[in-house]
N, CA, C and O of each residue as an XYZ file, in Angstrom:
916
protein
N     -54.345    -22.374     11.000
C     -55.430    -21.372     10.707
C     -55.501    -21.159      9.185
O     -54.494    -20.902      8.526
N     -56.722    -21.274      8.658
C     -56.903    -21.051      7.206
C     -57.208    -19.517      7.021
O     -58.134    -18.964      7.615
N     -56.356    -18.872      6.150
C     -56.479    -17.472      5.873
C     -56.771    -17.314      4.424
O     -56.113    -17.886      3.554
N     -57.857    -16.460      4.168
C     -58.198    -16.188      2.705
C     -58.336    -14.721      2.604
O     -58.985    -14.080      3.431
N     -57.706    -14.159      1.554
C     -57.641    -12.845      1.304
C     -58.042    -12.538     -0.105
O     -57.580    -13.193     -1.040
N     -58.943    -11.496     -0.291
C     -59.393    -11.036     -1.558
C     -59.911    -12.101     -2.550
O     -59.652    -12.067     -3.753
N     -60.704    -13.101     -1.920
C     -61.164    -14.162     -2.712
C     -62.805    -14.089     -2.856
O     -63.563    -13.868     -1.911
N     -63.176    -14.300     -4.117
C     -64.602    -14.218     -4.421
C     -65.211    -15.649     -4.375
O     -64.943    -16.493     -5.230
N     -66.044    -15.870     -3.325
C     -66.599    -17.196     -3.062
C     -68.070    -17.308     -3.544
O     -68.891    -18.026     -2.973
N     -68.352    -16.537     -4.648
C     -69.724    -16.659     -5.221
C     -70.012    -18.080     -5.764
O     -71.152    -18.542     -5.787
N     -68.984    -18.708     -6.173
C     -69.223    -20.125     -6.679
C     -68.283    -21.027     -5.874
O     -67.456    -20.593     -5.072
N     -68.480    -22.306     -6.156
C     -67.570    -23.281     -5.502
C     -68.275    -24.022     -4.241
O     -69.391    -23.727     -3.813
N     -67.488    -24.969     -3.758
C     -67.996    -25.666     -2.593
C     -67.450    -24.936     -1.319
O     -66.307    -25.143     -0.909
N     -68.268    -24.125     -0.751
C     -67.896    -23.260      0.300
C     -67.529    -24.040      1.605
O     -66.572    -23.728      2.313
N     -68.381    -25.089      1.860
C     -68.129    -25.949      2.971
C     -66.743    -26.542      2.939
O     -66.061    -26.499      3.963
N     -66.330    -27.033      1.959
C     -65.125    -27.789      1.707
C     -63.916    -26.762      1.850
O     -62.916    -27.003      2.527
N     -64.125    -25.583      1.129
C     -62.991    -24.629      1.109
C     -62.817    -24.030      2.573
O     -61.696    -23.983      3.080
N     -63.918    -23.584      3.225
C     -63.734    -22.859      4.419
C     -63.547    -23.663      5.761
O     -63.185    -23.126      6.809
N     -63.828    -24.999      5.625
C     -63.714    -25.712      6.857
C     -62.679    -26.861      6.721
O     -62.658    -27.806      7.509
N     -61.861    -26.733      5.723
C     -60.783    -27.776      5.490
C     -59.992    -27.940      6.726
O     -59.527    -26.928      7.251
N     -59.770    -29.197      7.293
C     -58.951    -29.349      8.445
C     -59.553    -28.935      9.691
O     -58.904    -29.023     10.733
N     -60.797    -28.469      9.676
C     -61.519    -27.941     10.775
C     -60.719    -26.899     11.589
O     -60.825    -26.810     12.812
N     -59.889    -26.096     10.822
C     -59.211    -24.981     11.565
C     -59.962    -23.655     11.551
O     -60.905    -23.445     10.788
N     -59.519    -22.813     12.393
C     -60.192    -21.424     12.581
C     -59.965    -20.682     11.240
O     -58.905    -20.807     10.625
N     -60.916    -19.961     10.831
C     -60.832    -19.282      9.502
C     -60.650    -17.781      9.670
O     -61.304    -17.201     10.537
N     -59.800    -17.122      8.892
C     -59.732    -15.720      8.841
C     -59.948    -15.298      7.426
O     -59.294    -15.794      6.508
N     -60.929    -14.318      7.232
C     -61.299    -13.894      5.969
C     -61.011    -12.434      5.875
O     -61.470    -11.688      6.740
N     -60.251    -11.940      4.846
C     -60.053    -10.539      4.571
C     -60.423    -10.202      3.131
O     -59.935    -10.738      2.136
N     -61.416     -9.178      3.149
C     -61.812     -8.532      1.980
C     -62.368     -9.577      0.994
O     -62.262     -9.423     -0.223
N     -62.941    -10.605      1.534
C     -63.639    -11.645      0.601
C     -64.965    -11.243      0.295
O     -65.568    -10.410      0.972
N     -65.493    -11.871     -0.816
C     -66.864    -11.556     -1.342
C     -67.725    -12.814     -1.217
O     -67.327    -13.879     -1.689
N     -68.910    -12.706     -0.582
C     -69.873    -13.802     -0.524
C     -71.194    -13.257     -0.991
O     -72.218    -13.822     -0.609
N     -71.264    -12.204     -1.787
C     -72.518    -11.696     -2.172
C     -73.524    -12.701     -2.791
O     -73.253    -13.330     -3.814
N     -74.695    -12.821     -2.126
C     -75.793    -13.789     -2.671
C     -75.400    -15.206     -2.324
O     -76.158    -16.086     -2.731
N     -74.333    -15.562     -1.636
C     -73.970    -16.901     -1.499
C     -74.853    -17.612     -0.366
O     -75.314    -17.000      0.597
N     -75.016    -18.870     -0.583
C     -75.834    -19.726      0.347
C     -74.803    -20.387      1.325
O     -74.104    -21.333      0.961
N     -74.741    -19.874      2.521
C     -73.872    -20.466      3.569
C     -74.502    -21.214      4.681
O     -73.913    -21.411      5.744
N     -75.751    -21.648      4.422
C     -76.571    -22.221      5.419
C     -75.887    -23.441      6.189
O     -75.327    -24.348      5.572
N     -75.968    -23.401      7.505
C     -75.444    -24.425      8.312
C     -73.821    -24.521      8.283
O     -73.234    -25.517      8.707
N     -73.267    -23.586      7.836
C     -71.746    -23.436      7.750
C     -71.256    -23.321      9.123
O     -71.914    -22.644      9.913
N     -70.093    -23.947      9.537
C     -69.477    -23.759     10.817
C     -68.329    -22.846     10.749
O     -67.241    -23.250     10.337
N     -68.518    -21.621     11.137
C     -67.557    -20.557     11.180
C     -67.173    -20.025     12.564
O     -66.737    -18.887     12.737
N     -67.357    -20.895     13.506
C     -67.220    -20.539     14.942
C     -65.830    -20.058     15.144
O     -64.887    -20.705     14.689
N     -65.649    -18.917     15.827
C     -64.344    -18.297     16.151
C     -63.529    -17.700     14.892
O     -62.310    -17.535     14.925
N     -64.318    -17.402     13.810
C     -63.641    -16.953     12.634
C     -63.469    -15.462     12.784
O     -64.238    -14.843     13.519
N     -62.556    -14.885     12.165
C     -62.294    -13.459     11.974
C     -62.647    -13.082     10.606
O     -62.065    -13.533      9.619
N     -63.649    -12.215     10.566
C     -64.169    -11.684      9.108
C     -63.968    -10.217      9.047
O     -64.681     -9.432      9.672
N     -62.938     -9.844      8.247
C     -62.384     -8.443      8.161
C     -62.678     -7.877      6.818
O     -62.090     -8.268      5.809
N     -63.640     -6.906      6.813
C     -63.968     -6.079      5.623
C     -64.459     -6.965      4.463
O     -64.068     -6.789      3.309
N     -65.249     -7.833      4.786
C     -65.854     -8.672      3.709
C     -67.263     -8.293      3.299
O     -67.961     -7.597      4.037
N     -67.691     -8.751      2.118
C     -69.019     -8.481      1.671
C     -69.911     -9.676      1.595
O     -69.617    -10.632      0.878
N     -71.018     -9.639      2.334
C     -72.018    -10.569      2.544
C     -73.354    -10.163      2.076
O     -74.327    -10.761      2.535
N     -73.510     -9.258      1.252
C     -74.689     -8.630      0.813
C     -75.606     -9.797      0.219
O     -75.186    -10.585     -0.629
N     -76.798     -9.828      0.707
C     -77.869    -10.861      0.290
C     -77.439    -12.321      0.509
O     -78.001    -13.255     -0.064
N     -76.429    -12.469      1.353
C     -76.089    -13.914      1.669
C     -76.945    -14.558      2.681
O     -77.477    -13.912      3.584
N     -77.090    -15.945      2.518
C     -77.937    -16.670      3.470
C     -76.962    -17.416      4.453
O     -76.091    -18.186      4.048
N     -77.179    -17.127      5.776
C     -76.352    -17.627      6.779
C     -77.298    -18.246      7.869
O     -77.101    -18.130      9.078
N     -78.317    -18.896      7.315
C     -79.293    -19.661      8.119
C     -78.705    -20.784      8.949
O     -78.011    -21.625      8.378
N     -78.927    -20.862     10.251
C     -78.497    -21.935     11.012
C     -76.904    -22.030     11.134
O     -76.372    -23.062     11.543
N     -76.255    -21.030     10.800
C     -74.779    -21.005     10.799
C     -74.297    -21.078     12.317
O     -75.009    -20.719     13.255
N     -73.097    -21.548     12.440
C     -72.347    -21.481     13.766
C     -71.380    -20.318     13.526
O     -70.417    -20.413     12.765
N     -71.700    -19.184     14.237
C     -70.829    -18.007     14.204
C     -70.562    -17.548     15.536
O     -70.289    -16.362     15.717
N     -70.615    -18.410     16.544
C     -70.332    -18.103     17.952
C     -68.813    -17.716     18.096
O     -67.918    -18.380     17.573
N     -68.607    -16.640     18.813
C     -67.322    -16.169     19.120
C     -66.600    -15.576     17.900
O     -65.384    -15.384     17.917
N     -67.410    -15.278     16.794
C     -66.808    -14.791     15.560
C     -66.620    -13.261     15.799
O     -67.386    -12.612     16.511
N     -65.510    -12.717     15.131
C     -65.214    -11.305     15.151
C     -65.442    -10.788     13.799
O     -64.797    -11.256     12.861
N     -66.360     -9.804     13.613
C     -66.639     -9.212     12.380
C     -66.227     -7.763     12.380
O     -66.774     -6.959     13.135
N     -65.265     -7.419     11.540
C     -64.711     -5.989     11.486
C     -65.024     -5.333     10.165
O     -64.509     -5.736      9.122
N     -65.863     -4.327     10.208
C     -66.186     -3.666      8.832
C     -66.894     -4.586      7.924
O     -67.326     -5.685      8.273
N     -66.992     -4.079      6.733
C     -67.688     -4.815      5.701
C     -69.104     -4.586      5.664
O     -69.648     -3.676      6.291
N     -69.808     -5.552      4.802
C     -71.266     -5.189      4.463
C     -72.001     -6.521      4.526
O     -71.581     -7.516      3.935
N     -73.114     -6.509      5.263
C     -74.088     -7.664      5.272
C     -75.419     -7.162      4.956
O     -76.379     -7.495      5.652
N     -75.551     -6.354      3.917
C     -76.813     -5.788      3.558
C     -77.872     -6.958      3.208
O     -77.649     -7.800      2.338
N     -78.953     -6.917      3.921
C     -80.065     -7.866      3.721
C     -79.569     -9.377      3.933
O     -80.148    -10.291      3.345
N     -78.519     -9.612      4.759
C     -78.080    -10.925      5.045
C     -79.086    -11.639      5.926
O     -79.761    -11.015      6.745
N     -79.183    -12.922      5.761
C     -80.136    -13.644      6.538
C     -79.464    -14.618      7.535
O     -78.891    -15.647      7.177
N     -79.591    -14.186      8.880
C     -78.998    -14.864      9.946
C     -80.005    -15.706     10.771
O     -79.775    -16.048     11.931
N     -81.155    -16.021     10.083
C     -82.186    -16.723     10.735
C     -81.701    -17.995     11.376
O     -81.117    -18.821     10.674
N     -81.912    -18.226     12.731
C     -81.517    -19.467     13.371
C     -80.051    -19.551     13.691
O     -79.619    -20.534     14.293
N     -79.240    -18.533     13.304
C     -77.785    -18.718     13.471
C     -77.346    -18.589     15.026
O     -78.043    -17.969     15.830
N     -76.251    -19.165     15.349
C     -75.636    -19.113     16.732
C     -74.626    -18.022     16.673
O     -73.523    -18.230     16.168
N     -74.969    -16.832     17.184
C     -74.090    -15.723     17.262
C     -73.574    -15.545     18.778
O     -73.122    -14.460     19.142
N     -73.642    -16.454     19.496
C     -73.221    -16.361     20.939
C     -71.761    -15.758     21.026
O     -70.814    -16.267     20.428
N     -71.664    -14.709     21.766
C     -70.391    -14.146     21.950
C     -69.729    -13.427     20.724
O     -68.603    -12.935     20.797
N     -70.459    -13.400     19.652
C     -70.028    -12.731     18.386
C     -69.797    -11.251     18.684
O     -70.443    -10.714     19.584
N     -68.886    -10.558     17.954
C     -68.562     -9.189     17.988
C     -68.704     -8.512     16.658
O     -68.058     -9.008     15.735
N     -69.452     -7.448     16.407
C     -69.598     -6.822     15.227
C     -69.213     -5.431     15.385
O     -69.851     -4.720     16.162
N     -68.157     -4.940     14.676
C     -67.590     -3.556     14.830
C     -67.780     -2.889     13.461
O     -67.238     -3.389     12.476
N     -68.524     -1.790     13.361
C     -68.513     -0.891     12.297
C     -68.901     -1.686     10.965
O     -68.284     -1.570      9.906
N     -69.961     -2.472     11.160
C     -70.530     -3.396     10.019
C     -71.773     -2.818      9.613
O     -72.586     -2.390     10.432
N     -71.966     -2.788      8.265
C     -73.352     -2.515      7.769
C     -74.295     -3.673      7.753
O     -74.140     -4.607      6.965
N     -75.237     -3.622      8.588
C     -76.178     -4.758      8.773
C     -77.649     -4.232      8.372
O     -78.657     -4.745      8.858
N     -77.690     -3.277      7.540
C     -78.975     -2.789      7.192
C     -79.867     -3.773      6.554
O     -79.454     -4.441      5.606
N     -81.122     -3.913      7.035
C     -82.240     -4.790      6.596
C     -81.707     -6.314      6.778
O     -82.214     -7.214      6.108
N     -80.729     -6.553      7.653
C     -80.418     -8.008      7.829
C     -81.475     -8.594      8.807
O     -82.144     -7.913      9.584
N     -81.541     -9.999      8.663
C     -82.611    -10.667      9.353
C     -81.958    -11.491     10.494
O     -81.058    -12.291     10.238
N     -82.419    -11.289     11.760
C     -81.835    -12.083     12.862
C     -82.969    -12.916     13.477
O     -82.830    -13.337     14.626
N     -84.033    -13.164     12.809
C     -85.110    -14.022     13.425
C     -84.619    -15.303     14.032
O     -83.898    -16.047     13.366
N     -84.985    -15.617     15.320
C     -84.596    -16.851     16.011
C     -83.046    -17.019     16.099
O     -82.566    -18.133     16.308
N     -82.298    -15.961     15.947
C     -80.791    -16.116     16.206
C     -80.530    -16.139     17.601
O     -81.239    -15.547     18.414
N     -79.465    -16.850     17.917
C     -78.897    -16.769     19.381
C     -77.957    -15.636     19.501
O     -76.906    -15.614     18.860
N     -78.318    -14.678     20.321
C     -77.478    -13.534     20.470
C     -76.977    -13.272     21.816
O     -76.665    -12.121     22.120
N     -76.861    -14.322     22.730
C     -76.408    -14.191     24.044
C     -74.982    -13.707     23.980
O     -74.166    -14.223     23.216
N     -74.672    -12.640     24.847
C     -73.225    -12.090     24.929
C     -72.744    -11.551     23.668
O     -71.556    -11.237     23.595
N     -73.544    -11.397     22.621
C     -73.131    -10.758     21.380
C     -73.050     -9.256     21.620
O     -73.806     -8.720     22.430
N     -72.095     -8.533     20.888
C     -71.843     -7.112     20.949
C     -71.929     -6.582     19.553
O     -71.470     -7.211     18.600
N     -72.527     -5.407     19.435
C     -72.696     -4.645     18.237
C     -72.203     -3.265     18.525
O     -72.807     -2.595     19.362
N     -71.160     -2.778     17.906
C     -70.485     -1.538     18.093
C     -70.262     -0.697     16.803
O     -69.536     -1.120     15.903
N     -70.929      0.557     16.724
C     -70.769      1.385     15.561
C     -71.384      0.764     14.348
O     -70.966      1.142     13.253
N     -72.302     -0.120     14.402
C     -72.964     -0.753     13.298
C     -74.175      0.009     12.794
O     -74.918      0.633     13.552
N     -74.349     -0.072     11.408
C     -75.550      0.448     10.807
C     -76.501     -0.683     10.710
O     -76.221     -1.698     10.072
N     -77.620     -0.521     11.334
C     -78.664     -1.696     11.387
C     -79.985     -1.111     10.987
O     -81.009     -1.544     11.515
N     -80.029     -0.238     10.166
C     -81.344      0.415      9.678
C     -82.286     -0.657      9.057
O     -81.920     -1.322      8.089
N     -83.501     -0.809      9.632
C     -84.429     -1.700      9.164
C     -84.065     -3.152      9.445
O     -84.617     -4.038      8.793
N     -83.207     -3.428     10.338
C     -82.865     -4.775     10.744
C     -84.072     -5.491     11.458
O     -84.829     -4.861     12.196
N     -84.212     -6.795     11.213
C     -85.286     -7.505     11.901
C     -84.622     -8.261     12.966
O     -83.782     -9.125     12.716
N     -85.031     -7.911     14.280
C     -84.508     -8.481     15.457
C     -85.564     -9.124     16.285
O     -85.546     -9.099     17.516
N     -86.518     -9.721     15.543
C     -87.588    -10.347     16.363
C     -87.253    -11.771     16.611
O     -86.482    -12.425     15.909
N     -87.923    -12.236     17.724
C     -87.850    -13.687     18.153
C     -86.468    -14.147     18.432
O     -86.078    -15.269     18.108
N     -85.678    -13.203     19.083
C     -84.243    -13.612     19.372
C     -84.250    -14.545     20.456
O     -85.151    -14.580     21.295
N     -83.159    -15.375     20.445
C     -82.962    -16.395     21.572
C     -81.826    -15.968     22.488
O     -80.936    -15.256     22.024
N     -81.801    -16.337     23.698
C     -80.756    -16.084     24.690
C     -81.172    -14.916     25.526
O     -82.152    -14.231     25.233
N     -80.392    -14.690     26.604
C     -80.660    -13.712     27.579
C     -80.372    -12.235     27.043
O     -79.222    -11.909     26.748
N     -81.394    -11.394     26.932
C     -81.126    -10.095     26.445
C     -80.173     -9.262     27.324
O     -79.483     -8.376     26.820
N     -80.137     -9.543     28.627
C     -79.283     -8.688     29.449
C     -77.848     -8.858     29.142
O     -77.058     -8.073     29.668
N     -77.396     -9.819     28.328
C     -76.033    -10.093     27.965
C     -75.812     -9.536     26.461
O     -74.711     -9.618     25.917
N     -76.869     -8.998     25.870
C     -76.695     -8.490     24.588
C     -76.328     -7.028     24.641
O     -76.852     -6.334     25.513
N     -75.484     -6.502     23.795
C     -75.078     -5.162     23.859
C     -75.107     -4.465     22.534
O     -74.694     -5.036     21.525
N     -75.608     -3.184     22.506
C     -75.540     -2.229     21.460
C     -74.919     -0.963     21.786
O     -75.342     -0.326     22.750
N     -73.872     -0.493     21.019
C     -73.172      0.796     21.396
C     -72.882      1.505     20.048
O     -72.263      0.999     19.112
N     -73.415      2.745     20.082
C     -73.210      3.632     18.968
C     -73.702      3.049     17.630
O     -73.031      3.160     16.604
N     -74.901      2.423     17.672
C     -75.458      1.782     16.520
C     -76.684      2.522     16.009
O     -77.449      3.078     16.798
N     -76.886      2.534     14.635
C     -78.004      3.025     14.051
C     -79.022      2.054     13.861
O     -78.919      1.240     12.943
N     -80.099      2.052     14.717
C     -81.208      1.071     14.595
C     -82.614      1.696     14.188
O     -83.707      1.243     14.526
N     -82.390      2.808     13.409
C     -83.583      3.473     12.911
C     -84.434      2.358     12.094
O     -83.919      1.510     11.365
N     -85.729      2.493     12.321
C     -86.708      1.616     11.664
C     -86.499      0.165     11.840
O     -87.041     -0.624     11.067
N     -85.700     -0.262     12.867
C     -85.517     -1.661     13.202
C     -86.803     -2.264     13.662
O     -87.672     -1.574     14.197
N     -86.930     -3.532     13.460
C     -88.085     -4.313     13.981
C     -87.698     -5.068     15.186
O     -86.979     -6.061     15.077
N     -88.125     -4.665     16.315
C     -87.928     -5.410     17.607
C     -89.310     -5.797     18.233
O     -89.374     -5.991     19.447
N     -90.399     -5.912     17.452
C     -91.722     -6.145     17.894
C     -91.737     -7.528     18.576
O     -91.215     -8.524     18.073
N     -92.394     -7.508     19.796
C     -92.655     -8.740     20.518
C     -91.365     -9.476     20.867
O     -91.397    -10.701     20.987
N     -90.302     -8.838     21.025
C     -88.989     -9.418     21.290
C     -88.714     -9.287     22.877
O     -89.068     -8.281     23.491
N     -88.077    -10.344     23.481
C     -87.842    -10.298     24.926
C     -86.406     -9.545     25.126
O     -85.362    -10.157     24.896
N     -86.405     -8.358     25.510
C     -85.193     -7.638     25.733
C     -85.172     -7.038     27.099
O     -84.727     -5.903     27.274
N     -85.667     -7.806     28.120
C     -85.624     -7.379     29.539
C     -84.182     -7.165     29.938
O     -83.358     -8.040     29.677
N     -83.840     -6.085     30.537
C     -82.513     -5.895     31.124
C     -81.561     -5.487     30.127
O     -80.368     -5.462     30.429
N     -81.992     -5.126     28.836
C     -81.023     -4.758     27.792
C     -80.396     -3.409     28.142
O     -81.078     -2.498     28.612
N     -79.074     -3.294     27.904
C     -78.356     -2.003     28.011
C     -77.886     -1.502     26.639
O     -77.185     -2.206     25.912
N     -78.250     -0.389     26.337
C     -77.923      0.278     24.982
C     -77.523      1.572     25.080
O     -78.188      2.394     25.709
N     -76.381      1.876     24.456
C     -75.755      3.253     24.664
C     -75.499      3.847     23.243
O     -75.181      3.188     22.253
N     -75.695      5.256     23.302
C     -75.231      5.999     22.118
C     -75.931      5.609     20.782
O     -75.355      5.854     19.722
N     -77.121      5.027     20.797
C     -77.667      4.522     19.634
C     -78.997      5.214     19.229
O     -79.660      5.823     20.068
N     -79.362      5.116     17.982
C     -80.456      5.855     17.400
C     -81.596      4.759     17.131
O     -81.384      3.890     16.286
N     -82.751      4.789     17.812
C     -83.852      3.824     17.557
C     -84.993      4.644     17.000
O     -86.145      4.244     17.172
N     -84.753      5.761     16.347
C     -85.890      6.517     15.863
C     -86.818      5.643     14.900
O     -86.332      4.947     14.009
N     -88.136      5.728     15.134
C     -89.091      5.026     14.379
C     -88.941      3.517     14.369
O     -89.415      2.819     13.473
N     -88.312      3.080     15.328
C     -88.149      1.562     15.478
C     -89.503      0.984     15.990
O     -90.245      1.665     16.698
N     -89.792     -0.230     15.632
C     -90.996     -0.842     16.012
C     -90.736     -1.694     17.285
O     -90.036     -2.706     17.271
N     -91.361     -1.197     18.393
C     -91.205     -1.778     19.747
C     -92.591     -2.279     20.205
O     -92.854     -2.324     21.407
N     -93.461     -2.648     19.283
C     -94.804     -3.036     19.634
C     -94.787     -4.363     20.499
O     -94.357     -5.387     19.967
N     -95.182     -4.388     21.650
C     -95.255     -5.495     22.610
C     -93.903     -5.996     22.954
O     -93.790     -7.132     23.415
N     -92.858     -5.234     22.764
C     -91.584     -5.656     23.210
C     -91.399     -5.536     24.746
O     -91.919     -4.641     25.412
N     -90.581     -6.559     25.265
C     -90.346     -6.500     26.642
C     -89.086     -5.791     26.984
O     -87.998     -6.348     26.838
N     -89.205     -4.540     27.448
C     -88.063     -3.724     27.783
C     -88.055     -3.355     29.334
O     -87.534     -2.337     29.790
N     -88.672     -4.277     30.030
C     -88.503     -4.070     31.484
C     -87.176     -3.967     31.997
O     -86.328     -4.787     31.644
N     -86.877     -2.944     32.883
C     -85.550     -2.812     33.508
C     -84.429     -2.498     32.409
O     -83.249     -2.508     32.761
N     -84.770     -2.226     31.116
C     -83.780     -1.887     30.192
C     -83.194     -0.493     30.500
O     -83.841      0.329     31.149
N     -81.941     -0.238     30.015
C     -81.294      1.029     30.310
C     -80.874      1.676     28.945
O     -80.191      1.022     28.157
N     -81.247      2.860     28.678
C     -80.876      3.575     27.496
C     -80.181      4.760     27.912
O     -80.703      5.617     28.625
N     -78.859      4.820     27.417
C     -77.943      5.867     27.773
C     -77.610      6.602     26.442
O     -77.109      5.959     25.520
N     -77.867      7.893     26.318
C     -77.649      8.783     25.212
C     -78.219      8.176     23.936
O     -77.502      8.046     22.944
N     -79.416      7.825     23.944
C     -80.099      7.165     22.883
C     -81.298      7.959     22.363
O     -81.888      8.726     23.124
N     -81.668      7.805     21.126
C     -82.835      8.478     20.485
C     -83.954      7.464     20.351
O     -83.771      6.389     19.779
N     -85.120      7.816     20.886
C     -86.175      6.990     20.686
C     -87.434      7.817     20.163
O     -88.554      7.756     20.669
N     -87.081      8.575     19.105
C     -87.970      9.488     18.466
C     -88.987      8.762     17.672
O     -88.610      7.973     16.806
N     -90.290      8.970     17.903
C     -91.437      8.468     16.988
C     -91.354      6.937     17.062
O     -91.724      6.334     16.054
N     -90.958      6.283     18.022
C     -90.983      4.833     18.148
C     -92.390      4.337     18.474
O     -93.167      5.043     19.116
N     -92.716      3.126     18.032
C     -94.038      2.457     18.285
C     -93.857      1.779     19.553
O     -93.148      0.775     19.621
N     -94.514      2.313     20.668
C     -94.437      1.698     21.964
C     -95.848      1.087     22.376
O     -96.117      0.887     23.561
N     -96.691      0.813     21.399
C     -97.988      0.215     21.639
C     -97.804     -1.050     22.387
O     -97.170     -1.988     21.902
N     -98.385     -1.095     23.634
C     -98.401     -2.369     24.532
C     -96.884     -2.756     24.858
O     -96.624     -3.895     25.246
N     -95.915     -1.820     24.701
C     -94.551     -2.133     25.123
C     -94.486     -2.244     26.612
O     -95.049     -1.433     27.348
N     -93.795     -3.256     27.041
C     -93.573     -3.454     28.448
C     -92.336     -2.772     28.961
O     -91.227     -3.238     28.701
N     -92.494     -1.654     29.701
C     -91.425     -0.662     30.042
C     -91.262     -0.450     31.499
O     -90.562      0.476     31.908
N     -91.898     -1.295     32.336
C     -91.735     -1.144     33.773
C     -90.285     -1.107     34.308
O     -89.499     -2.028     34.086
N     -89.989     -0.099     34.964
C     -88.637      0.279     35.447
C     -87.574      0.398     34.453
O     -86.397      0.315     34.804
N     -87.918      0.593     33.205
C     -86.969      0.951     32.088
C     -86.382      2.324     32.422
O     -87.141      3.231     32.761
N     -85.105      2.506     32.342
C     -84.321      3.781     32.566
C     -84.327      4.602     31.271
O     -83.554      4.316     30.357
N     -85.167      5.590     31.189
C     -85.119      6.401     29.941
C     -84.633      7.695     30.218
O     -84.991      8.593     29.457
N     -83.788      7.999     31.286
C     -83.309      9.307     31.555
C     -82.367      9.750     30.572
O     -82.192     10.951     30.368
N     -81.706      8.792     29.905
C     -80.709      9.183     28.846
C     -81.255      9.038     27.475
O     -80.487      8.856     26.530
N     -82.575      9.109     27.309
C     -83.125      8.991     25.897
C     -83.838     10.197     25.425
O     -84.465     10.926     26.193
N     -83.734     10.401     24.146
C     -84.545     11.603     23.490
C     -85.861     10.929     23.226
O     -85.862      9.950     22.479
N     -86.991     11.358     23.769
C     -88.289     10.800     23.703
C     -89.169     11.720     22.680
O     -90.393     11.595     22.653
N     -88.555     12.554     21.927
C     -89.400     13.382     21.118
C     -90.463     12.532     20.243
O     -90.090     11.555     19.593
N     -91.648     12.911     20.265
C     -92.674     12.180     19.578
C     -93.362     11.245     20.505
O     -94.592     11.185     20.485
N     -92.669     10.518     21.306
C     -93.291      9.637     22.360
C     -94.015     10.466     23.356
O     -95.166     10.202     23.704
N     -93.354     11.440     23.798
C     -93.929     12.300     24.885
C     -95.098     12.965     24.307
O     -96.087     13.088     25.029
N     -95.130     13.464     22.972
C     -96.208     14.244     22.405
C     -97.349     13.386     22.120
O     -98.494     13.750     22.391
N     -97.069     12.184     21.549
C     -98.093     11.296     20.950
C     -98.705     10.300     21.959
O     -99.890      9.974     21.891
N     -97.837      9.819     22.917
C     -98.208      8.707     23.737
C     -97.663      8.667     25.119
O     -97.067      7.672     25.532
N     -97.876      9.849     25.923
C     -97.192      9.915     27.177
C     -97.737      8.950     28.136
O     -97.042      8.584     29.085
N     -99.009      8.479     27.950
C     -99.560      7.563     28.835
C     -98.934      6.142     28.805
O     -99.097      5.305     29.692
N     -98.192      5.968     27.667
C     -97.512      4.625     27.495
C     -96.264      4.543     28.340
O     -95.644      3.482     28.405
N     -95.870      5.624     28.990
C     -94.604      5.637     29.800
C     -94.870      5.319     31.221
O     -93.988      5.522     32.056
N     -95.986      4.851     31.546
C     -96.327      4.487     33.048
C     -95.288      3.454     33.583
O     -95.144      2.381     32.998
N     -94.603      3.756     34.631
C     -93.761      2.895     35.406
C     -92.264      3.022     34.984
O     -91.395      2.291     35.459
N     -92.019      3.987     34.071
C     -90.591      4.182     33.637
C     -89.803      5.036     34.571
O     -90.423      5.642     35.444
N     -88.508      5.154     34.489
C     -87.634      6.038     35.224
C     -87.307      7.099     34.266
O     -86.828      6.839     33.163
N     -87.588      8.446     34.720
C     -87.344      9.506     33.841
C     -86.702     10.664     34.574
O     -86.672     10.623     35.804
N     -86.189     11.685     33.927
C     -85.548     12.812     34.580
C     -86.600     13.837     34.819
O     -87.659     13.771     34.196
N     -86.368     14.794     35.699
C     -87.178     15.982     35.992
C     -87.685     16.729     34.739
O     -88.850     17.094     34.580
N     -86.569     16.929     33.782
C     -86.897     17.599     32.566
C     -87.971     16.812     31.670
O     -88.915     17.368     31.110
N     -87.709     15.515     31.618
C     -88.664     14.683     30.937
C     -90.142     14.732     31.505
O     -91.135     14.802     30.781
N     -90.167     14.689     32.799
C     -91.404     14.819     33.566
C     -92.119     16.018     33.235
O     -93.334     16.025     33.042
N     -91.381     17.035     33.166
C     -92.086     18.354     32.819
C     -92.621     18.265     31.337
O     -93.720     18.771     31.107
N     -91.988     17.715     30.412
C     -92.432     17.517     29.141
C     -93.687     16.697     29.113
O     -94.627     17.080     28.415
N     -93.768     15.661     29.780
C     -94.943     14.820     29.862
C     -96.115     15.564     30.446
O     -97.224     15.473     29.919
N     -95.903     16.300     31.522
C     -96.965     17.103     32.101
C     -97.450     18.068     31.055
O     -98.657     18.242     30.882
N     -96.490     18.728     30.321
C     -97.018     19.604     29.285
C     -97.874     18.946     28.148
O     -98.839     19.500     27.620
N     -97.414     17.724     27.840
C     -98.192     16.966     26.746
C     -99.532     16.601     27.295
O    -100.481     16.492     26.519
N     -99.675     16.409     28.551
C    -101.008     16.024     29.195
C    -101.816     17.231     29.536
O    -102.908     17.099     30.090
N    -101.331     18.400     29.231
C    -102.006     19.693     29.511
C    -101.887     20.069     30.976
O    -102.724     20.825     31.470
N    -100.918     19.591     31.673
C    -100.823     19.979     33.096
C     -99.758     21.103     33.299
O     -98.784     21.198     32.552
N     -99.969     21.878     34.255
C     -98.998     22.970     34.533
C     -98.448     22.697     35.934
O     -99.177     22.534     36.912
N     -97.066     22.657     35.966
C     -96.264     22.503     37.095
C     -95.873     23.907     37.662
O     -95.280     24.754     36.993
N     -96.260     24.068     38.949
C     -96.033     25.294     39.623
C     -95.070     25.080     40.696
O     -95.121     24.054     41.373
N     -94.144     26.036     40.904
C     -93.202     25.968     41.972
C     -93.971     25.937     43.353
O     -95.011     26.573     43.529
N     -93.404     25.180     44.279
C     -94.016     25.210     45.680
C     -93.828     26.390     46.365
O     -94.279     26.522     47.503
């Protein structure tokens, strides 16, 4: 196993240094700010409290990688293979995941404000978000059928034409989200805060699963009065 601690990889031949002997890599508190890591093979790596702000990780192999803490502000994961990757308490604000493979990937306690998650590859039903901040994230026209997301904030996220059929939201915030033409049939929203959605676009919730309390809010938004039988 190749172990690197407190190393600044801003310069040098990253491919040669990180993949010498084709061994699994462990990185602790290393710096890759602005580095170009395109097509690098870091499958199975452990990345602990490292800085990848503005780094390019296009078409990288990051399958089964474990990322613990650290910062990936504005990092570019376009086309990367993140199958089975685990991100815990990582700052991924404004990161780009366009065309990335995220089957069986897990994000826990991550800050993903403004992240671009459009055009993802892989089965969404195996992708998981738990206790993440996804405010202002872009999920427009993304296939997320069957997604399960818990304890997360998607306030003001872009869900335009997103496929969220049969998705389950538990203890989530969906305040002021754009659900124009969003596919929500059989989506379970009983555990979601729908403030703003109920007020501004109650008709967009056709076919969803909601609680009695949410149903009363929708009726109120539509000017209906529910009387006891």
